[in-house]
Backbone bond lengths (Angstrom), bond angles and torsions (degrees), N, CA, C in turn:
res aa  C-N    CA-C-N  psi(-1)  N-CA   C-N-CA  omega(-1)  CA-C   N-CA-C  phi
1 X - - - 1.399 - - 1.524 116.35 -
2 X 1.190 115.17 134.73 1.569 117.34 -177.28 1.351 112.05 -76.23
3 X 1.333 120.54 164.05 1.422 124.65 -178.69 1.563 110.49 -72.88
4 X 1.319 117.52 -20.73 1.508 123.80 174.37 1.512 106.20 -66.15
5 X 1.323 117.23 -43.39 1.453 123.77 -167.65 1.489 101.39 -69.44
6 X 1.396 115.47 -48.09 1.542 116.17 -178.06 1.441 112.89 -62.27
7 X 1.358 120.63 -37.34 1.333 127.30 -178.39 1.571 106.38 -64.66
8 X 1.329 114.97 -47.25 1.456 114.78 179.85 1.575 114.03 -68.24
9 X 1.218 118.64 -35.05 1.533 126.05 176.79 1.580 107.59 -62.58
10 X 1.458 114.91 -40.94 1.439 120.42 -177.15 1.553 108.35 -69.50
11 X 1.322 113.46 -41.95 1.412 118.42 178.20 1.599 114.50 -63.41
12 X 1.325 117.70 -37.38 1.373 119.82 -178.34 1.644 110.43 -72.77
13 X 1.295 109.11 -35.67 1.548 116.77 177.10 1.550 104.84 -68.63
14 X 1.283 123.87 -40.74 1.477 121.96 -179.30 1.494 108.45 -61.37
15 X 1.460 116.10 -46.72 1.419 116.49 -177.02 1.521 112.95 -67.95
16 X 1.348 119.53 -28.42 1.430 120.00 177.49 1.584 115.00 -72.31
17 X 1.385 109.83 -29.76 1.469 115.77 173.86 1.485 111.74 -71.98
18 X 1.401 115.63 -36.77 1.407 121.45 176.02 1.432 113.71 -61.56
19 X 1.482 115.53 -43.63 1.439 117.00 177.26 1.577 111.69 -65.48
20 X 1.306 114.42 -36.48 1.682 116.38 176.98 1.524 105.76 -62.57
21 X 1.279 122.87 -46.98 1.353 125.77 -177.45 1.613 112.29 -60.51
22 X 1.266 112.62 -37.50 1.497 117.98 176.89 1.555 111.64 -67.63
23 X 1.200 113.01 -44.99 1.461 124.00 177.78 1.534 111.21 -60.19
24 X 1.236 115.47 -42.22 1.549 124.92 -178.49 1.448 109.79 -69.87
25 X 1.454 120.50 -38.25 1.355 124.65 175.39 1.549 116.22 -66.48
26 X 1.217 111.36 -29.42 1.564 111.97 176.43 1.431 118.38 -77.27
27 X 1.374 118.61 -18.78 1.412 127.13 -177.85 1.606 107.82 -80.14
28 X 1.319 118.19 132.94 1.566 114.87 174.51 1.478 111.04 -64.68
29 X 1.379 111.03 153.96 1.420 113.64 174.61 1.416 114.94 -63.84
30 X 1.401 124.38 154.43 1.435 122.46 -179.66 1.522 117.45 -51.57
31 X 1.336 117.31 -34.96 1.497 119.86 176.54 1.579 115.82 -69.70
32 X 1.453 113.10 -24.68 1.424 117.52 178.20 1.457 111.30 -88.69
33 X 1.407 122.90 -23.20 1.345 122.45 -174.76 1.559 111.46 -68.57
34 X 1.303 115.94 154.41 1.341 123.17 -177.28 1.597 106.31 -69.19
35 X 1.392 116.02 140.96 1.516 114.49 -173.38 1.636 103.99 -77.01
36 X 1.335 113.29 148.67 1.512 116.76 175.90 1.473 113.62 -73.22
37 X 1.161 116.23 143.70 1.495 119.56 177.96 1.495 112.48 104.82
38 X 1.381 110.82 -149.95 1.470 117.71 -175.10 1.594 107.30 -77.65
39 X 1.446 111.09 140.32 1.391 113.14 170.49 1.440 119.90 -59.33
40 X 1.321 126.34 145.90 1.452 123.41 -176.94 1.539 113.67 -63.26
41 X 1.331 117.65 -22.42 1.453 120.63 -174.95 1.491 100.80 -72.69
42 X 1.286 125.14 -46.04 1.423 127.84 -171.96 1.609 107.06 -69.69
43 X 1.354 113.21 -35.02 1.533 113.62 173.52 1.601 114.33 -61.23
44 X 1.401 110.70 -38.85 1.515 114.30 -175.15 1.557 104.74 -73.84
45 X 1.296 121.64 -40.32 1.461 121.94 177.14 1.442 113.33 -64.24
46 X 1.310 122.10 -38.52 1.433 124.42 172.95 1.528 111.74 -64.08
47 X 1.320 121.29 -42.32 1.377 132.75 172.51 1.425 112.32 -50.11
48 X 1.308 113.57 -54.98 1.557 121.89 -178.46 1.657 110.79 -62.20
49 X 1.292 114.03 -42.74 1.416 120.62 176.72 1.607 110.26 -61.53
50 X 1.289 113.42 -47.73 1.458 116.52 176.89 1.584 112.27 -59.94
51 X 1.210 116.08 -47.00 1.436 119.60 179.03 1.461 113.92 -58.43
52 X 1.387 115.28 -41.87 1.539 120.91 175.47 1.582 111.02 -64.74
53 X 1.277 117.69 -37.94 1.434 121.25 -176.81 1.485 108.77 -73.60
54 X 1.312 116.46 -39.47 1.634 117.62 175.58 1.480 110.25 -68.24
55 X 1.355 117.84 -34.26 1.433 112.47 174.42 1.550 115.50 -69.71
56 X 1.236 125.69 -29.62 1.391 134.58 176.90 1.583 105.01 -69.02
57 X 1.290 114.78 -38.50 1.587 120.48 -175.34 1.529 102.12 -72.79
58 X 1.193 121.31 -47.89 1.463 122.40 -178.82 1.361 110.51 -59.11
59 X 1.379 124.33 -47.22 1.434 126.76 174.47 1.477 112.85 -58.96
60 X 1.234 122.72 -44.62 1.508 127.32 176.42 1.484 111.66 -57.72
61 X 1.433 114.70 -47.71 1.475 121.21 176.82 1.684 112.44 -61.89
62 X 1.289 110.87 -42.26 1.477 113.19 175.57 1.469 117.04 -60.04
63 X 1.412 116.58 -39.39 1.392 123.86 174.27 1.569 111.76 -60.35
64 X 1.390 112.10 -46.66 1.451 113.66 -177.70 1.540 112.23 -67.69
65 X 1.274 116.33 -35.95 1.451 122.31 -173.46 1.579 100.15 -74.81
66 X 1.284 123.74 -39.61 1.425 125.33 175.33 1.517 112.09 -56.12
67 X 1.290 115.10 -45.06 1.460 120.31 -175.10 1.538 110.45 -74.47
68 X 1.301 120.67 -29.67 1.437 122.12 170.69 1.451 116.93 -72.06
69 X 1.324 119.75 -30.48 1.425 119.24 -174.92 1.564 110.34 -97.94
70 X 1.364 115.61 1.20 1.437 115.77 -176.19 1.615 108.02 -79.50
71 X 1.320 113.06 149.34 1.490 113.47 -178.46 1.589 110.34 -71.79
72 X 1.289 117.86 152.35 1.538 118.55 176.34 1.409 109.38 -56.05
73 X 1.385 111.71 152.43 1.464 123.01 173.97 1.509 112.19 -65.22
74 X 1.305 123.54 139.40 1.405 126.07 173.52 1.484 120.41 -81.81
75 X 1.479 115.23 -12.71 1.230 118.47 -179.37 1.599 117.66 -67.73
76 X 1.316 118.72 -19.25 1.350 126.89 176.80 1.538 113.01 -131.90
77 X 1.201 119.14 87.86 1.529 125.53 -175.81 1.531 105.58 -63.84
78 X 1.417 112.51 142.17 1.396 118.06 171.56 1.509 111.50 -77.31
79 X 1.313 114.44 -178.32 1.549 124.96 -173.84 1.592 103.18 -70.38
80 X 1.185 125.48 -36.26 1.477 121.67 -170.67 1.554 109.15 -114.11
81 X 1.459 116.31 20.53 1.324 120.32 172.14 1.543 113.42 -93.56
82 X 1.279 121.07 149.25 1.526 121.13 172.46 1.510 110.33 -54.87
83 X 1.321 110.13 144.47 1.545 113.60 -174.65 1.501 114.01 93.05
84 X 1.369 120.03 3.29 1.302 125.69 175.89 1.570 110.98 -71.80
85 X 1.381 121.48 115.39 1.351 118.75 179.22 1.439 121.14 -77.89
86 X 1.355 115.16 -7.71 1.545 121.15 176.59 1.384 118.14 -98.30
87 X 1.351 118.62 52.66 1.498 124.00 -179.25 1.337 106.35 -71.58
88 X 1.405 115.16 130.46 1.447 124.69 173.71 1.420 114.84 72.29
89 X 1.290 126.82 16.51 1.428 123.26 178.21 1.433 112.87 -106.90
C-alpha cells in the first residue's frame, strides 16, 4: 500500500469520525431525552383514579359485609323466632 493510499484512508476515517461526533453532539443526552413510554403525568393521573376506585370499592364491600353480619331486624319476627304468634298452626 502506498503512502498516498494510507493518507487517503486516514483522511476518510477522520472525516467519518468527525461526522459521528457531529451526529452525537446533535442528540440530547440520555438524561435530557424524553423517557420512552407513557408520560409521568398520565401515570400519576391513572394512579389517582385507581386509588379513588379502590377506595370506593372498599367502602362498598364494607357496606355489604356490614349488612350481611348485622343481626336481623326485630320489627318483623320470622316463623321460628320468639314472639311468633302463629304457634302450632
